[in-house]
N, C-alpha and C positions, 0 to 999 in steps of 0.2 A: 504494500500500500504506500503510495508516494506522498500523501498529504492527509492529515486529519482535518484540515480546514475546508470551508465551503469552496467548492470549485464547480462553477456552472458550465464550463466549456463542454465537458462530456455529455451534459444533458441538454445542449442547445436544440437538437432535433425535437426532443420531447416538449421543451418550452415553446418552440415554434408551432408545433401542432396544436398544443393547448390553446395558445393565443388565437390561432386562426379558427379553431373550432368555436371559440366564443364569438368571433367575428361572424361566422356563418349563422350562428343563432341570432345575432343582431340583425343581419341581413334579412333573415326569414321573418323576424318580428316587424321590421319597419318597411321593407321593400315589397314583400310578397311576390318576388320574382324568383321562382325555383331555379330558373336557368342560371342566375347569378350564383346561387349556392352551389350548383353543379360545377360550374367553371372554377369557382373559388376552391372547392374541395379537390379537384384534380390538380390545380396549381399548388395547393398546400402539400399534397403528397409528393409532387415533383420537387418542390422546394425543400421538403424534409430530406429527400434523397440527395439533393445537391449538398446540403449542410452535412449530412452523414458522411458523404465521400470526402468533403473538404476537411473535416476534422477527424477522419478515420485514424485510429492508432494501431500500430503494429503490436504493441504490448498491451498490458492491462493498465488502465487509468481509473482510479477510484474517485468518487465524489460523495458529498453529503456524509462525511465521516464513515466511509466504507459501506454505505447502504446501497450504492449504485456503482456499477462497473461498466466501463466502455472497453470492449476488446473486439478483435477481428471477427470472432464467431458471431457476436451480437450485431456488428455492423452488417455482415453479409445477410443474416436472417432479417434484419430490419429492412434492408434494401429490397429483398424478395417480398416482404410483407407489403411495402409501399406499392410495388409493381402489381401484386395480386389485387390490392384494393383498387388501384387505378383501373385495371382490366374489369374487375367485378362491377364497379360503378358504371363503366362505359357499356358493358353488356346489358345492364339493368335499365337503361334510360327509357327505352320504348315500353318495356314491361310495366314500369312504374307509372308512366304517363297514361297508358291505357286503363289502368286500374285506380287512378286518382291518388296514387301514393307518391307522385313526383313532387315532394315537398322538402323544404329546407331541413326539417327535423330528421329525415332519413340521412341526409348528408352529414349533419352534425353528429348523429349516432355512429355513422361510419368512422368519422374522425376520432371520436372518443374511444371507439373500439380499437382503432389502430394505436391510439395513445396507450391504452391498456396493454396491448401486445408489446409495445416498445418498453414499457416499464417492466413487464414480466421478463423480457429478453435480457434486460440489463440489471436485474435484481441480484444483489449479493447479500441480502438480509431478509429474514422471514417477513418482516413488516412490509418492505418494499414489494416483495413477491406477492403478498396477499393483497396489497393495494392495487397492483396491476391486474391481478386475477379478478377481483371484484369489479373493477372498472370495465374490463372486457365483458364479464358475465352480465352485468346489469344492462350494458348497451345491447347485448345480443337478446336478452329476454324481451326488451322493449321492441327491438326490430322484428322479432317473430310475431308480435301482436300488432304490427303496424297496420294490417288490414282490419280496421276496427269492426266492420260489419261481418266478418267471417268467424263463425262459431268454431270452426276447425283450428284456425290460427290462434284464437284466444285460448282454446283448450291446450294447444301445443305450448303456448307461452307459459300458461299456468303450470303445466307438467314440468317444463324446463326449469322454471323458477323454483318449484318445490324440491325437485331432485338435485338441482344445483346447490340449493341451500344446505341440503343434507350432506352433499359432498364437501362443501366448504367447511361444514362442522367437523367432518372427519379430519380434514387437513389441519384445521385449527387445533383440534384435540391432539393430533400427533405432534404438531409444532410445540404445543404447550408442554407435552411430556419431555420432548427433547430440550426445551428451555429449562425445565426443572432439573434435568440431568446434567446439562452442560453449563448453565448459568449465562448463556449468551444467545442472542438472536442473529448474530453475524456469522455467515456461513464459514468464513475463514477461521473463526475461532471455534465454531461448532466442530469442524473436522478435527481440530487438535484435541478437544475435550472428549469426543466420542471414542478416541483410541483407548482412553483409560477409564471410560465410564462403565456403568453396570450393564452387562450384556443383556440381561432379561428385560430391564427397563428400555434399553435401546431397541430391542426387537419389538416390544409392545408399541413404542412410538412409531417405529418404522412401518408397522402394519397399517396404522391409520394414515400416515403420510402417503404411502403407496396407494391405498384405497382412494384417497382424495385425488391423487394424480391420475389414477386409472379412469375415474369418472370424467375428468376434464379431457383426457385423450379419447374417451369413448371405446375403451377396450373391455372385453368380457372378463369377469361377469358383471361389469358395471356399465353395460352397453345399452340397457333397455330404453334409454331416452333417445338414442340416435335415430332409429327409423321413424318414430312418431314425430320427432321435431323436424326432421328433414321433410317428411311428408306434409305435416301441418303448416309449416311456414310458407309464405309466398316464395315462389321459385327464385326470385331475385335475392331474397334473404338466405335461402338455402345455399345458393351459389357462394355467397360471402362466408357463411358459417363453415361450408365444406372445404374452404381453401386456406385463407390467411391464418386463422386461429391455430391451425395445426402446427405452424412454425413456432408460435409462442409456446404451445404445449410441449414441443420438443425441447425448447430452451429451458423451461422450468424443470423438466426431467433431468437435463444435464446439470443445471445449477444446484438442484436439491440433492440428487442421488450421487452424481459424480463429484461435484465441487464440495458439497457439504457432508455427505454421508458415505464417502468412499471406504472408510475403514469397515463399514458393515456390508461390503460388496457381496460377501458370501450369502448373506440373508436376502438382500434385495434381488440378487440374481435368481434365486429359486422362485421368488414370487413373480418376477417378470417372465420366467420360463413358463410357469403354469398359465399366466394370463395370455401370453403369446400363443400358446397351443390352443387354448379355448377360443381366442379371437379368430385364429385361422379356421378352426373347425366351424364355429357358429356362424361367423361372417360368410364364409363361402357356401356352406350348405343351405343357410337360410336365403341367401341371395338367389339361388337357383329357383326357388319357389315363388319369387316375386313377379307380378305382372305390371306393377307400377315402377317406372324407371327410377323415380326418386327414392323409393324404398330399396330398390336393388342397389343403387349407388350408395345408400346409407349402410347397408350390410357389407358392401365391398369396402367401405371406409373402415369398418371394424376390422376386417381382415388385413387391410393395409397397415393400420396402426399396430396390429400384432406383428407384422413384418418389421416395422420400425423398432419395436421393443427388442427384437432379435439382435439388431445391430448394437443397441445400448448394452444388452446383457453380455455381449462378447467381451466387454471390459478391456478394450485395447484401442489405441489410436485408430487402427484400421476399422474397428467396429463403430466407433463414434462418428468418424468421417463418413462411413457408409450410411449410417442412420441419417446424418445431416443431408447427404446427397439424396437419400430416399425421400425425406420430407419436402425438400425443395422441388424435386421432380414430381412428387405426388400433387403438390399445390398446382403446378402447371397443368397436369392431366385433369385434375378435378375442375379447374376453371374451364377447360375445353368441354368436358362432359356436361356439366351443369349449364355452361354458357349456351350449348346447343339446345338444351331444354328451354331455356329462357328465350332464345332467338326464335324457336319454332312456335312458341305460344303467341297468342294475339288476343285482342279484346274479346272476352266471353269464351275463350278456349284455352285450356291448359294442356300442353303437350307432355302429359305425365305418364301415359301408358305406353307399353311397348307397341301396341297396335297403332299408335299415332306415328310411329316411325316406319310403318309398312310402306314399301315402295318409295322410300325417300330418294333412292337413286334415280327413279323415273321422273320425279318432280324437280330435283336439284342434285345432279351428279356430284358437283364439287363439295357441297355440304355433306353429302353422304360419305365422300372420301375423307373429309376432315374428321367426321364422327368415327369412321372406321379406324383411322390412324390412332385416335385417342383410345378407343376400345382395345385395339390390339396392344397398345402400349400398357394400358392398365392390366391386361392379361399377362404381360411380361414376355411378349414375343419379340425376337429380333426382327429388324434392326432398330426398333424404337427404344426410347430412353428407359422405359419401364423394365426392359430386359436387363440393362446394366445396373439399374437400381437394385433389382433382386439379386443379381449375380454378385455384386460387391458385398451385400449383406451376407450371402451364403459363404463367400470366401472368408469373410471375417469370422463367421461362426465356426467353420471347419478349422481355421487357423487357431482358434481358441479352444479347440477340442470338443465342441458341441456338435459332433457329427450326427447324432440321432435327431437333434432339433432341425438340422439342415435337411435331413431326409423327410421329416414331417412337413417342413415348409414347402419342399418341392412337390410332395404328394398333393397338398391342399391347393397349391398354385395351379397344378394341372386340373384339379376339380373346378377351381374358380374360373379357368379359361372358358368353361362351357357357357356361362351366362353372358360373358362379353362377346363371344362368338355368336350367340343367339341374336344379339342386337345387330351384328353385321349381316347375319342371314336374313333377318326381317327386312332390313333396308334394301338388300340386293335381290332377294329371291321371292319375296311376297309381293302380291299385287296391291297397289295403293287403293284406298277407298275412293269411290266416285266423287265423294263430297270434299276430299282433301284439296286444299289450296296450295299453290306453290308458295314457298316462303318469300316474303317481300319486305324484309327488314332494311334498315339503313345500310348504305354501301360501306360506311366507315366501320360499323360493327361487323359486317361480313368480312371485311379485310382483316380486322383484328382476330376474328375467329380463324381465318385462314392462316394467319401468322402463328396463332396458338397451336394449330394442328401441325404446321410445318416445323415449329419449334420442337415438338415432340420427336419428329423424325431427325432433324438436324442434330439435336443433342444426343440422339441415339447413334448417329454416324460419327459424331465427334464429342464423346463424353469427357475426354481427358482434361480440357481446361477447367470444367466445373469440378471434376473429381479432385484435381490438383488444388484448386482453391479451397475446397472443403477440408482436404487433408492438412493444408497449411494453416487454415483458420483454427482447426482443432488443436494442432500442435502448439501454436503460440497462445492459445486461450485456456487450455486445460492443463493444470499442473498436478 
């Protein structure tokens, strides 16, 4: 830690986003022109990216008396989170307009959610971590209920809020036990105290902390909320929930388990292994039975988060960097999949069912090709980036001696390929309904979707730069 005094420079992106989120609220209150809020939100995210790059640090820089840390892993995750938010907001514009939700409050909530993610990513103290987590969670609860006249959305929001509060309680209880044992809330000091602490008390606190984290990640057996929330939320909100927050969830797993509780690695490895196997099994098997594509993608998210845990539990630089590569590429693939659902929806029609994708190739061959690239990548087939994401995790697992886990992961990945290939089959081999209309969204969104799909292919053909960046970021950030 370089300084115990107040140092605002590492937190400049967070301060910038907070200030502009307040400005968006004022614009909404006084101008009533949502297009201004939309433009200001996109400019804020781009500006935050520029500040993050400008003040990026190769090493670790602490601020607020060690409660906040700026390092390369955090900077990379924040930049991807900004990009994911920019893309999600751009995809959602027409969808929100058609349903009367194109309002400044949506954009303010997006910015507060991004701010919550940024705080979580840079947390080096239990209090900072919890502050970021609650800021993100409260923003997401509200976004799910944004369609006020929808009973399904209101029910989903209430369910998300209640289960999220329970998970926060688990996390807080675990943190309080660890505080009682170590006498500190600062992760750097907790890791020192844990080495000489009471092992029984440590295991007790660890169980609650891991349970709280598992809920936020949406892994089994704490996954029950994921399909209902993804299904009940407006598709534009599902698009946001399913992409950027996963980056922050990965960050708190790294900060808490690797930075703060690494001396108990033997304990949390066993818990993560059980949750990973359950997630792969439940996620992939349940997804096969879904006819609603949002629920199918929700169950696939559970399986992908299980794969992410496999990288973390390998407990090596290779495993951590593989998990980081996985979560970044998953965010890109998730944006493409949910982005297509949002793009194909129109006023009075939600493209939520697999039947809605029937014959898409006949109506719009290029959009069908983009969706096919995303599905094949999610399935983990070469030459798409999803293949390298799974391969690097499996290599790290085998290198760490977890051969049996790697075999299970391969088996369930093969099972999971079925439901992704079913989407491709429906688009290319089924006849379209006579009443289906050709997609007619804006050209700029169509171009962004095309770039999203091609990005999945290009990163698959040239994964090395991103792999090297993840490996370097982990090496200089994890001690």
